PQR file of N, CA, C, O and H, with PARSE charges and radii, in Angstrom:
ATOM      1  N   VAL A   1      58.413-114.357 157.873 -0.4000 1.5000
ATOM      2  CA  VAL A   1      58.689-113.467 156.918 -0.0000 2.0000
ATOM      3  C   VAL A   1      58.047-113.807 155.787  0.5500 1.7000
ATOM      4  O   VAL A   1      57.870-115.025 155.795 -0.5500 1.4000
ATOM      5  N   SER A   2      57.564-113.243 154.706 -0.4000 1.5000
ATOM      6  CA  SER A   2      56.845-113.976 153.313 -0.0000 2.0000
ATOM      7  C   SER A   2      57.977-114.327 152.510  0.5500 1.7000
ATOM      8  O   SER A   2      59.155-114.022 152.698 -0.5500 1.4000
ATOM      9  H   SER A   2      57.708-112.253 154.700  0.4000 1.0000
ATOM     10  N   ASP A   3      57.511-114.950 151.669 -0.4000 1.5000
ATOM     11  CA  ASP A   3      58.659-115.485 150.404 -0.0000 2.0000
ATOM     12  C   ASP A   3      58.980-114.451 149.819  0.5500 1.7000
ATOM     13  O   ASP A   3      60.126-114.396 149.374 -0.5500 1.4000
ATOM     14  H   ASP A   3      56.555-115.198 151.516  0.4000 1.0000
ATOM     15  N   ASP A   4      58.113-113.358 149.644 -0.4000 1.5000
ATOM     16  CA  ASP A   4      58.784-112.207 148.945 -0.0000 2.0000
ATOM     17  C   ASP A   4      59.734-111.226 149.513  0.5500 1.7000
ATOM     18  O   ASP A   4      60.590-110.534 148.962 -0.5500 1.4000
ATOM     19  H   ASP A   4      57.182-113.403 150.006  0.4000 1.0000
ATOM     20  N   ASP A   5      59.380-111.334 150.733 -0.4000 1.5000
ATOM     21  CA  ASP A   5      60.943-110.763 151.546 -0.0000 2.0000
ATOM     22  C   ASP A   5      61.817-111.204 151.746  0.5500 1.7000
ATOM     23  O   ASP A   5      62.840-110.521 151.799 -0.5500 1.4000
ATOM     24  H   ASP A   5      58.685-111.896 151.181  0.4000 1.0000
ATOM     25  N   ALA A   6      61.844-112.772 151.986 -0.4000 1.5000
ATOM     26  CA  ALA A   6      63.083-113.825 152.003 -0.0000 2.0000
ATOM     27  C   ALA A   6      64.001-113.315 150.639  0.5500 1.7000
ATOM     28  O   ALA A   6      65.183-112.973 150.642 -0.5500 1.4000
ATOM     29  H   ALA A   6      61.013-113.327 151.943  0.4000 1.0000
ATOM     30  N   LEU A   7      63.213-113.370 149.670 -0.4000 1.5000
ATOM     31  CA  LEU A   7      63.581-113.525 148.326 -0.0000 2.0000
ATOM     32  C   LEU A   7      64.413-112.160 147.931  0.5500 1.7000
ATOM     33  O   LEU A   7      65.552-112.151 147.464 -0.5500 1.4000
ATOM     34  H   LEU A   7      62.252-113.648 149.667  0.4000 1.0000
ATOM     35  N   GLU A   8      63.537-110.924 148.241 -0.4000 1.5000
ATOM     36  CA  GLU A   8      64.225-109.607 148.059 -0.0000 2.0000
ATOM     37  C   GLU A   8      65.342-109.597 149.004  0.5500 1.7000
ATOM     38  O   GLU A   8      66.437-109.254 148.561 -0.5500 1.4000
ATOM     39  H   GLU A   8      62.611-110.932 148.621  0.4000 1.0000
ATOM     40  N   SER A   9      65.232-109.933 150.287 -0.4000 1.5000
ATOM     41  CA  SER A   9      66.902-109.900 151.126 -0.0000 2.0000
ATOM     42  C   SER A   9      67.784-110.586 150.435  0.5500 1.7000
ATOM     43  O   SER A   9      68.846-109.984 150.275 -0.5500 1.4000
ATOM     44  H   SER A   9      64.342-110.212 150.647  0.4000 1.0000
ATOM     45  N   ALA A  10      67.701-111.938 149.835 -0.4000 1.5000
ATOM     46  CA  ALA A  10      68.534-112.563 148.958 -0.0000 2.0000
ATOM     47  C   ALA A  10      69.174-111.557 148.029  0.5500 1.7000
ATOM     48  O   ALA A  10      70.302-111.098 148.209 -0.5500 1.4000
ATOM     49  H   ALA A  10      66.839-112.428 149.965  0.4000 1.0000
ATOM     50  N   VAL A  11      68.366-111.241 147.009 -0.4000 1.5000
ATOM     51  CA  VAL A  11      68.931-110.350 146.200 -0.0000 2.0000
ATOM     52  C   VAL A  11      69.829-109.213 146.620  0.5500 1.7000
ATOM     53  O   VAL A  11      70.860-108.901 146.025 -0.5500 1.4000
ATOM     54  H   VAL A  11      67.450-111.614 146.862  0.4000 1.0000
ATOM     55  N   THR A  12      69.309-108.573 147.781 -0.4000 1.5000
ATOM     56  CA  THR A  12      69.806-107.297 148.062 -0.0000 2.0000
ATOM     57  C   THR A  12      71.293-107.393 148.863  0.5500 1.7000
ATOM     58  O   THR A  12      72.186-106.550 148.956 -0.5500 1.4000
ATOM     59  H   THR A  12      68.471-108.826 148.264  0.4000 1.0000
ATOM     60  N   ALA A  13      71.186-108.847 149.435 -0.4000 1.5000
ATOM     61  CA  ALA A  13      72.662-109.149 149.951 -0.0000 2.0000
ATOM     62  C   ALA A  13      73.648-109.286 148.740  0.5500 1.7000
ATOM     63  O   ALA A  13      74.786-108.818 148.724 -0.5500 1.4000
ATOM     64  H   ALA A  13      70.461-109.531 149.360  0.4000 1.0000
ATOM     65  N   ALA A  14      73.050-109.994 147.727 -0.4000 1.5000
ATOM     66  CA  ALA A  14      73.986-110.174 146.530 -0.0000 2.0000
ATOM     67  C   ALA A  14      74.203-108.991 145.821  0.5500 1.7000
ATOM     68  O   ALA A  14      75.153-109.083 145.044 -0.5500 1.4000
ATOM     69  H   ALA A  14      72.126-110.374 147.740  0.4000 1.0000
ATOM     70  N   GLN A  15      73.563-107.773 145.834 -0.4000 1.5000
ATOM     71  CA  GLN A  15      73.535-106.303 145.161 -0.0000 2.0000
ATOM     72  C   GLN A  15      74.398-105.676 146.065  0.5500 1.7000
ATOM     73  O   GLN A  15      75.323-104.974 145.658 -0.5500 1.4000
ATOM     74  H   GLN A  15      72.791-107.699 146.465  0.4000 1.0000
ATOM     75  N   THR A  16      74.118-105.918 147.607 -0.4000 1.5000
ATOM     76  CA  THR A  16      74.897-104.787 148.101 -0.0000 2.0000
ATOM     77  C   THR A  16      76.421-104.943 148.942  0.5500 1.7000
ATOM     78  O   THR A  16      77.239-104.068 149.226 -0.5500 1.4000
ATOM     79  H   THR A  16      73.366-106.488 147.938  0.4000 1.0000
ATOM     80  N   ALA A  17      76.440-106.444 149.214 -0.4000 1.5000
ATOM     81  CA  ALA A  17      77.602-107.214 149.766 -0.0000 2.0000
ATOM     82  C   ALA A  17      78.414-107.686 149.012  0.5500 1.7000
ATOM     83  O   ALA A  17      79.632-107.677 149.193 -0.5500 1.4000
ATOM     84  H   ALA A  17      75.775-107.155 148.984  0.4000 1.0000
ATOM     85  N   GLY A  18      77.630-108.314 147.760 -0.4000 1.5000
ATOM     86  CA  GLY A  18      78.118-109.501 147.077 -0.0000 2.0000
ATOM     87  C   GLY A  18      78.364-110.900 147.572  0.5500 1.7000
ATOM     88  O   GLY A  18      79.259-111.700 147.299 -0.5500 1.4000
ATOM     89  H   GLY A  18      76.641-108.321 147.614  0.4000 1.0000
ATOM     90  N   VAL A  19      77.358-110.973 148.351 -0.4000 1.5000
ATOM     91  CA  VAL A  19      77.184-112.222 149.108 -0.0000 2.0000
ATOM     92  C   VAL A  19      76.227-113.004 148.311  0.5500 1.7000
ATOM     93  O   VAL A  19      75.311-112.355 147.807 -0.5500 1.4000
ATOM     94  H   VAL A  19      76.632-110.323 148.572  0.4000 1.0000
ATOM     95  N   GLU A  20      76.255-114.163 148.116 -0.4000 1.5000
ATOM     96  CA  GLU A  20      75.597-115.133 147.153 -0.0000 2.0000
ATOM     97  C   GLU A  20      74.494-115.519 148.207  0.5500 1.7000
ATOM     98  O   GLU A  20      74.961-116.350 148.986 -0.5500 1.4000
ATOM     99  H   GLU A  20      77.000-114.691 148.525  0.4000 1.0000
ATOM    100  N   VAL A  21      73.647-115.311 148.395 -0.4000 1.5000
ATOM    101  CA  VAL A  21      72.386-115.999 149.504 -0.0000 2.0000
ATOM    102  C   VAL A  21      71.251-116.707 148.666  0.5500 1.7000
ATOM    103  O   VAL A  21      70.735-116.257 147.644 -0.5500 1.4000
ATOM    104  H   VAL A  21      73.267-114.636 147.762  0.4000 1.0000
ATOM    105  N   GLY A  22      70.941-117.976 149.332 -0.4000 1.5000
ATOM    106  CA  GLY A  22      69.961-118.665 148.971 -0.0000 2.0000
ATOM    107  C   GLY A  22      68.734-117.954 149.325  0.5500 1.7000
ATOM    108  O   GLY A  22      68.676-116.816 149.789 -0.5500 1.4000
ATOM    109  H   GLY A  22      71.360-118.342 150.163  0.4000 1.0000
ATOM    110  N   PRO A  23      67.494-118.946 148.991 -0.5600 1.5000
ATOM    111  CA  PRO A  23      66.411-118.331 149.581  0.2800 2.0000
ATOM    112  C   PRO A  23      66.174-118.520 151.270  0.5500 1.7000
ATOM    113  O   PRO A  23      65.452-117.792 151.952 -0.5500 1.4000
ATOM    114  N   ALA A  24      66.865-119.533 151.697 -0.4000 1.5000
ATOM    115  CA  ALA A  24      66.912-120.149 153.289 -0.0000 2.0000
ATOM    116  C   ALA A  24      67.791-118.859 153.866  0.5500 1.7000
ATOM    117  O   ALA A  24      67.459-118.338 154.930 -0.5500 1.4000
ATOM    118  H   ALA A  24      67.451-120.124 151.142  0.4000 1.0000
ATOM    119  N   GLY A  25      68.633-118.499 153.303 -0.4000 1.5000
ATOM    120  CA  GLY A  25      69.687-117.582 154.163 -0.0000 2.0000
ATOM    121  C   GLY A  25      68.886-116.237 153.901  0.5500 1.7000
ATOM    122  O   GLY A  25      69.034-115.373 154.765 -0.5500 1.4000
ATOM    123  H   GLY A  25      68.902-118.922 152.438  0.4000 1.0000
ATOM    124  N   GLY A  26      68.034-115.932 152.798 -0.4000 1.5000
ATOM    125  CA  GLY A  26      67.158-114.821 152.620 -0.0000 2.0000
ATOM    126  C   GLY A  26      65.951-114.727 153.973  0.5500 1.7000
ATOM    127  O   GLY A  26      65.636-113.667 154.513 -0.5500 1.4000
ATOM    128  H   GLY A  26      67.914-116.634 152.097  0.4000 1.0000
ATOM    129  N   VAL A  27      65.596-115.600 154.208 -0.4000 1.5000
ATOM    130  CA  VAL A  27      64.570-115.745 155.471 -0.0000 2.0000
ATOM    131  C   VAL A  27      65.379-115.272 156.605  0.5500 1.7000
ATOM    132  O   VAL A  27      64.886-114.393 157.312 -0.5500 1.4000
ATOM    133  H   VAL A  27      65.852-116.461 153.769  0.4000 1.0000
ATOM    134  N   ALA A  28      66.498-115.708 156.870 -0.4000 1.5000
ATOM    135  CA  ALA A  28      67.518-115.204 158.120 -0.0000 2.0000
ATOM    136  C   ALA A  28      67.519-113.998 157.903  0.5500 1.7000
ATOM    137  O   ALA A  28      67.189-113.373 158.910 -0.5500 1.4000
ATOM    138  H   ALA A  28      66.898-116.422 156.296  0.4000 1.0000
ATOM    139  N   LEU A  29      67.829-113.126 156.700 -0.4000 1.5000
ATOM    140  CA  LEU A  29      68.305-111.831 156.737 -0.0000 2.0000
ATOM    141  C   LEU A  29      66.796-110.989 156.877  0.5500 1.7000
ATOM    142  O   LEU A  29      66.671-110.006 157.608 -0.5500 1.4000
ATOM    143  H   LEU A  29      68.097-113.634 155.882  0.4000 1.0000
ATOM    144  N   ALA A  30      65.834-111.482 156.154 -0.4000 1.5000
ATOM    145  CA  ALA A  30      64.605-110.753 156.339 -0.0000 2.0000
ATOM    146  C   ALA A  30      64.221-110.878 157.728  0.5500 1.7000
ATOM    147  O   ALA A  30      63.716-109.935 158.336 -0.5500 1.4000
ATOM    148  H   ALA A  30      65.935-112.280 155.560  0.4000 1.0000
ATOM    149  N   GLY A  31      64.432-111.957 158.228 -0.4000 1.5000
ATOM    150  CA  GLY A  31      64.162-111.919 159.792 -0.0000 2.0000
ATOM    151  C   GLY A  31      64.970-110.980 160.709  0.5500 1.7000
ATOM    152  O   GLY A  31      64.436-110.473 161.695 -0.5500 1.4000
ATOM    153  H   GLY A  31      64.843-112.723 157.733  0.4000 1.0000
ATOM    154  N   ALA A  32      66.305-110.739 160.374 -0.4000 1.5000
ATOM    155  CA  ALA A  32      66.920-109.733 161.160 -0.0000 2.0000
ATOM    156  C   ALA A  32      66.747-108.523 160.882  0.5500 1.7000
ATOM    157  O   ALA A  32      66.946-107.578 161.645 -0.5500 1.4000
ATOM    158  H   ALA A  32      66.739-111.151 159.573  0.4000 1.0000
ATOM    159  N   TRP A  33      66.308-108.472 159.610 -0.4000 1.5000
ATOM    160  CA  TRP A  33      66.095-106.708 159.396 -0.0000 2.0000
ATOM    161  C   TRP A  33      64.591-106.451 159.760  0.5500 1.7000
ATOM    162  O   TRP A  33      64.250-105.272 159.660 -0.5500 1.4000
ATOM    163  H   TRP A  33      66.146-109.240 158.990  0.4000 1.0000
ATOM    164  N   GLU A  34      63.761-107.222 160.110 -0.4000 1.5000
ATOM    165  CA  GLU A  34      62.438-107.106 160.776 -0.0000 2.0000
ATOM    166  C   GLU A  34      62.664-106.845 162.002  0.5500 1.7000
ATOM    167  O   GLU A  34      61.991-105.951 162.517 -0.5500 1.4000
ATOM    168  H   GLU A  34      64.038-108.179 160.191  0.4000 1.0000
ATOM    169  N   LEU A  35      63.745-107.603 162.865 -0.4000 1.5000
ATOM    170  CA  LEU A  35      63.846-107.044 164.592 -0.0000 2.0000
ATOM    171  C   LEU A  35      64.919-106.263 164.827  0.5500 1.7000
ATOM    172  O   LEU A  35      65.506-106.290 165.909 -0.5500 1.4000
ATOM    173  H   LEU A  35      64.292-108.329 162.448  0.4000 1.0000
ATOM    174  N   ALA A  36      65.359-105.308 163.587 -0.4000 1.5000
ATOM    175  CA  ALA A  36      66.539-104.825 163.471 -0.0000 2.0000
ATOM    176  C   ALA A  36      66.409-103.657 164.815  0.5500 1.7000
ATOM    177  O   ALA A  36      67.341-103.413 165.580 -0.5500 1.4000
ATOM    178  H   ALA A  36      64.883-105.286 162.708  0.4000 1.0000
ATOM    179  N   ASP A  37      65.345-103.165 164.871 -0.4000 1.5000
ATOM    180  CA  ASP A  37      64.931-102.217 165.890 -0.0000 2.0000
ATOM    181  C   ASP A  37      65.058-102.564 167.228  0.5500 1.7000
ATOM    182  O   ASP A  37      65.481-101.826 168.118 -0.5500 1.4000
ATOM    183  H   ASP A  37      64.587-103.363 164.249  0.4000 1.0000
ATOM    184  N   GLU A  38      64.600-103.952 167.365 -0.4000 1.5000
ATOM    185  CA  GLU A  38      64.869-104.353 168.738 -0.0000 2.0000
ATOM    186  C   GLU A  38      66.577-104.806 169.415  0.5500 1.7000
ATOM    187  O   GLU A  38      66.863-105.265 170.521 -0.5500 1.4000
ATOM    188  H   GLU A  38      64.256-104.551 166.642  0.4000 1.0000
ATOM    189  N   PHE A  39      67.363-104.498 168.387 -0.4000 1.5000
ATOM    190  CA  PHE A  39      69.055-104.659 168.798 -0.0000 2.0000
ATOM    191  C   PHE A  39      69.277-103.493 169.018  0.5500 1.7000
ATOM    192  O   PHE A  39      68.701-102.511 168.549 -0.5500 1.4000
ATOM    193  H   PHE A  39      67.131-104.125 167.488  0.4000 1.0000
ATOM    194  N   ASP A  40      70.380-103.559 169.964 -0.4000 1.5000
ATOM    195  CA  ASP A  40      71.196-102.440 170.542 -0.0000 2.0000
ATOM    196  C   ASP A  40      72.397-102.280 169.448  0.5500 1.7000
ATOM    197  O   ASP A  40      72.908-103.285 168.953 -0.5500 1.4000
ATOM    198  H   ASP A  40      70.848-104.357 170.345  0.4000 1.0000
ATOM    199  N   GLU A  41      72.839-100.902 169.083 -0.4000 1.5000
ATOM    200  CA  GLU A  41      74.050-100.783 168.343 -0.0000 2.0000
ATOM    201  C   GLU A  41      75.476-101.689 168.821  0.5500 1.7000
ATOM    202  O   GLU A  41      76.399-101.838 168.021 -0.5500 1.4000
ATOM    203  H   GLU A  41      72.424-100.086 169.485  0.4000 1.0000
ATOM    204  N   ASP A  42      75.509-102.097 169.813 -0.4000 1.5000
ATOM    205  CA  ASP A  42      76.682-102.883 170.238 -0.0000 2.0000
ATOM    206  C   ASP A  42      76.282-104.681 170.403  0.5500 1.7000
ATOM    207  O   ASP A  42      77.027-105.615 170.698 -0.5500 1.4000
ATOM    208  H   ASP A  42      74.759-101.975 170.463  0.4000 1.0000
ATOM    209  N   ASP A  43      74.973-104.663 170.113 -0.4000 1.5000
ATOM    210  CA  ASP A  43      74.547-106.281 170.023 -0.0000 2.0000
ATOM    211  C   ASP A  43      75.158-106.865 168.507  0.5500 1.7000
ATOM    212  O   ASP A  43      75.047-106.264 167.438 -0.5500 1.4000
ATOM    213  H   ASP A  43      74.368-103.904 169.873  0.4000 1.0000
ATOM    214  N   THR A  44      75.745-108.027 168.688 -0.4000 1.5000
ATOM    215  CA  THR A  44      76.222-108.767 167.693 -0.0000 2.0000
ATOM    216  C   THR A  44      75.157-109.813 167.184  0.5500 1.7000
ATOM    217  O   THR A  44      74.728-110.645 167.984 -0.5500 1.4000
ATOM    218  H   THR A  44      75.835-108.515 169.556  0.4000 1.0000
ATOM    219  N   VAL A  45      74.747-109.799 165.971 -0.4000 1.5000
ATOM    220  CA  VAL A  45      73.611-110.421 165.125 -0.0000 2.0000
ATOM    221  C   VAL A  45      74.419-111.299 164.233  0.5500 1.7000
ATOM    222  O   VAL A  45      75.171-110.871 163.356 -0.5500 1.4000
ATOM    223  H   VAL A  45      75.095-109.124 165.321  0.4000 1.0000
ATOM    224  N   VAL A  46      74.169-112.854 164.579 -0.4000 1.5000
ATOM    225  CA  VAL A  46      74.562-113.763 163.492 -0.0000 2.0000
ATOM    226  C   VAL A  46      73.462-114.489 162.753  0.5500 1.7000
ATOM    227  O   VAL A  46      72.576-115.112 163.337 -0.5500 1.4000
ATOM    228  H   VAL A  46      73.558-113.202 165.291  0.4000 1.0000
ATOM    229  N   VAL A  47      73.575-114.364 161.239 -0.4000 1.5000
ATOM    230  CA  VAL A  47      72.601-114.950 160.133 -0.0000 2.0000
ATOM    231  C   VAL A  47      73.218-115.897 159.602  0.5500 1.7000
ATOM    232  O   VAL A  47      74.300-115.567 159.115 -0.5500 1.4000
ATOM    233  H   VAL A  47      74.295-113.858 160.764  0.4000 1.0000
ATOM    234  N   VAL A  48      72.906-117.082 159.499 -0.4000 1.5000
ATOM    235  CA  VAL A  48      73.328-118.423 158.949 -0.0000 2.0000
ATOM    236  C   VAL A  48      72.644-118.373 157.508  0.5500 1.7000
ATOM    237  O   VAL A  48      71.458-118.123 157.296 -0.5500 1.4000
ATOM    238  H   VAL A  48      72.027-117.350 159.895  0.4000 1.0000
ATOM    239  N   ASN A  49      73.511-118.626 156.672 -0.4000 1.5000
ATOM    240  CA  ASN A  49      73.268-118.873 155.019 -0.0000 2.0000
ATOM    241  C   ASN A  49      73.424-120.384 154.958  0.5500 1.7000
ATOM    242  O   ASN A  49      74.526-120.923 154.859 -0.5500 1.4000
ATOM    243  H   ASN A  49      74.475-118.830 156.845  0.4000 1.0000
ATOM    244  N   THR A  50      72.274-121.041 155.020 -0.4000 1.5000
ATOM    245  CA  THR A  50      72.669-122.465 154.981 -0.0000 2.0000
ATOM    246  C   THR A  50      72.877-122.940 153.297  0.5500 1.7000
ATOM    247  O   THR A  50      73.047-124.123 153.004 -0.5500 1.4000
ATOM    248  H   THR A  50      71.378-120.603 155.100  0.4000 1.0000
ATOM    249  N   GLU A  51      72.847-122.115 152.517 -0.4000 1.5000
ATOM    250  CA  GLU A  51      73.085-122.468 150.937 -0.0000 2.0000
ATOM    251  C   GLU A  51      73.717-121.384 150.138  0.5500 1.7000
ATOM    252  O   GLU A  51      73.837-120.227 150.541 -0.5500 1.4000
ATOM    253  H   GLU A  51      72.709-121.154 152.755  0.4000 1.0000
ATOM    254  N   SER A  52      74.077-121.785 149.085 -0.4000 1.5000
ATOM    255  CA  SER A  52      74.438-120.776 148.070 -0.0000 2.0000
ATOM    256  C   SER A  52      73.245-120.265 147.058  0.5500 1.7000
ATOM    257  O   SER A  52      72.252-120.924 146.749 -0.5500 1.4000
ATOM    258  H   SER A  52      73.979-122.725 148.757  0.4000 1.0000
ATOM    259  N   GLY A  53      73.547-119.035 146.647 -0.4000 1.5000
ATOM    260  CA  GLY A  53      72.418-118.210 145.827 -0.0000 2.0000
ATOM    261  C   GLY A  53      72.685-118.841 144.567  0.5500 1.7000
ATOM    262  O   GLY A  53      71.771-118.771 143.746 -0.5500 1.4000
ATOM    263  H   GLY A  53      74.353-118.499 146.898  0.4000 1.0000
ATOM    264  N   THR A  54      73.998-119.592 144.144 -0.4000 1.5000
ATOM    265  CA  THR A  54      74.111-120.238 142.788 -0.0000 2.0000
ATOM    266  C   THR A  54      73.336-121.475 142.651  0.5500 1.7000
ATOM    267  O   THR A  54      72.918-121.807 141.542 -0.5500 1.4000
ATOM    268  H   THR A  54      74.741-119.649 144.811  0.4000 1.0000
ATOM    269  N   LYS A  55      73.050-122.392 144.008 -0.4000 1.5000
ATOM    270  CA  LYS A  55      72.264-123.387 143.705 -0.0000 2.0000
ATOM    271  C   LYS A  55      70.623-123.123 143.281  0.5500 1.7000
ATOM    272  O   LYS A  55      69.911-123.901 142.646 -0.5500 1.4000
ATOM    273  H   LYS A  55      73.390-122.123 144.909  0.4000 1.0000
ATOM    274  N   ASN A  56      70.263-121.841 143.806 -0.4000 1.5000
ATOM    275  CA  ASN A  56      68.885-121.556 143.487 -0.0000 2.0000
ATOM    276  C   ASN A  56      68.774-120.372 142.381  0.5500 1.7000
ATOM    277  O   ASN A  56      67.746-119.726 142.172 -0.5500 1.4000
ATOM    278  H   ASN A  56      70.841-121.209 144.322  0.4000 1.0000
ATOM    279  N   ALA A  57      69.723-120.242 141.868 -0.4000 1.5000
ATOM    280  CA  ALA A  57      69.507-118.907 140.770 -0.0000 2.0000
ATOM    281  C   ALA A  57      68.200-118.509 140.176  0.5500 1.7000
ATOM    282  O   ALA A  57      67.714-117.395 139.984 -0.5500 1.4000
ATOM    283  H   ALA A  57      70.558-120.766 142.038  0.4000 1.0000
ATOM    284  N   ASP A  58      67.756-119.721 139.934 -0.4000 1.5000
ATOM    285  CA  ASP A  58      66.599-119.781 139.196 -0.0000 2.0000
ATOM    286  C   ASP A  58      65.290-119.163 139.968  0.5500 1.7000
ATOM    287  O   ASP A  58      64.411-118.465 139.463 -0.5500 1.4000
ATOM    288  H   ASP A  58      68.151-120.626 140.090  0.4000 1.0000
ATOM    289  N   ILE A  59      65.389-119.579 141.245 -0.4000 1.5000
ATOM    290  CA  ILE A  59      64.219-119.002 142.008 -0.0000 2.0000
ATOM    291  C   ILE A  59      64.256-117.416 142.309  0.5500 1.7000
ATOM    292  O   ILE A  59      63.282-116.665 142.360 -0.5500 1.4000
ATOM    293  H   ILE A  59      66.103-120.147 141.655  0.4000 1.0000
ATOM    294  N   LEU A  60      65.590-117.095 142.491 -0.4000 1.5000
ATOM    295  CA  LEU A  60      65.870-115.325 142.788 -0.0000 2.0000
ATOM    296  C   LEU A  60      65.618-114.900 141.180  0.5500 1.7000
ATOM    297  O   LEU A  60      64.698-114.105 140.986 -0.5500 1.4000
ATOM    298  H   LEU A  60      66.382-117.705 142.450  0.4000 1.0000
ATOM    299  N   ARG A  61      66.317-115.342 140.108 -0.4000 1.5000
ATOM    300  CA  ARG A  61      65.874-115.072 138.507 -0.0000 2.0000
ATOM    301  C   ARG A  61      64.272-114.509 138.524  0.5500 1.7000
ATOM    302  O   ARG A  61      63.768-113.429 138.217 -0.5500 1.4000
ATOM    303  H   ARG A  61      67.064-115.988 140.266  0.4000 1.0000
ATOM    304  N   SER A  62      63.753-115.733 139.017 -0.4000 1.5000
ATOM    305  CA  SER A  62      62.121-116.004 138.460 -0.0000 2.0000
ATOM    306  C   SER A  62      61.591-114.603 139.449  0.5500 1.7000
ATOM    307  O   SER A  62      60.854-113.793 138.887 -0.5500 1.4000
ATOM    308  H   SER A  62      64.163-116.610 139.267  0.4000 1.0000
ATOM    309  N   HIS A  63      61.943-114.379 140.752 -0.4000 1.5000
ATOM    310  CA  HIS A  63      61.430-113.443 141.691 -0.0000 2.0000
ATOM    311  C   HIS A  63      61.899-112.023 140.777  0.5500 1.7000
ATOM    312  O   HIS A  63      60.927-111.276 140.663 -0.5500 1.4000
ATOM    313  H   HIS A  63      62.542-115.037 141.209  0.4000 1.0000
ATOM    314  N   LEU A  64      62.805-111.629 140.290 -0.4000 1.5000
ATOM    315  CA  LEU A  64      63.490-110.398 139.705 -0.0000 2.0000
ATOM    316  C   LEU A  64      62.563-110.163 138.713  0.5500 1.7000
ATOM    317  O   LEU A  64      61.916-109.116 138.661 -0.5500 1.4000
ATOM    318  H   LEU A  64      63.594-112.236 140.383  0.4000 1.0000
ATOM    319  N   MET A  65      62.427-111.287 137.729 -0.4000 1.5000
ATOM    320  CA  MET A  65      61.516-111.182 136.533 -0.0000 2.0000
ATOM    321  C   MET A  65      59.935-111.087 137.037  0.5500 1.7000
ATOM    322  O   MET A  65      59.143-110.637 136.210 -0.5500 1.4000
ATOM    323  H   MET A  65      62.952-112.137 137.771  0.4000 1.0000
ATOM    324  N   GLY A  66      59.433-111.472 138.311 -0.4000 1.5000
ATOM    325  CA  GLY A  66      58.236-110.704 138.427 -0.0000 2.0000
ATOM    326  C   GLY A  66      58.204-109.662 138.615  0.5500 1.7000
ATOM    327  O   GLY A  66      57.234-109.059 138.156 -0.5500 1.4000
ATOM    328  H   GLY A  66      60.077-111.838 138.984  0.4000 1.0000
ATOM    329  N   GLN A  67      59.131-108.972 139.303 -0.4000 1.5000
ATOM    330  CA  GLN A  67      59.116-107.429 139.733 -0.0000 2.0000
ATOM    331  C   GLN A  67      59.485-106.738 138.444  0.5500 1.7000
ATOM    332  O   GLN A  67      59.691-105.526 138.498 -0.5500 1.4000
ATOM    333  H   GLN A  67      59.920-109.461 139.676  0.4000 1.0000
ATOM    334  N   GLY A  68      59.594-107.374 137.281 -0.4000 1.5000
ATOM    335  CA  GLY A  68      59.988-106.508 136.142 -0.0000 2.0000
ATOM    336  C   GLY A  68      61.271-106.038 136.228  0.5500 1.7000
ATOM    337  O   GLY A  68      61.590-104.940 135.772 -0.5500 1.4000
ATOM    338  H   GLY A  68      59.427-108.359 137.237  0.4000 1.0000
ATOM    339  N   VAL A  69      62.316-107.058 136.983 -0.4000 1.5000
ATOM    340  CA  VAL A  69      63.506-106.174 136.773 -0.0000 2.0000
ATOM    341  C   VAL A  69      64.429-107.318 135.671  0.5500 1.7000
ATOM    342  O   VAL A  69      65.528-106.992 135.225 -0.5500 1.4000
ATOM    343  H   VAL A  69      62.057-107.950 137.354  0.4000 1.0000
TER
END
């Protein structure tokens, strides 16, 4: 996945689920969302978030500022 997709996924997780996800966790989320059509509705998908979004808040903030948010 692209860096932008990973960062956008991290921001989306924070906004919609209240989960603080760092960029590495954003990669996992973006990958899962990219592959979502390949999963059946009864499949269990596990995404590992290896870091907190608060640790890298400056990276996420920079991403949002680049989008004009």
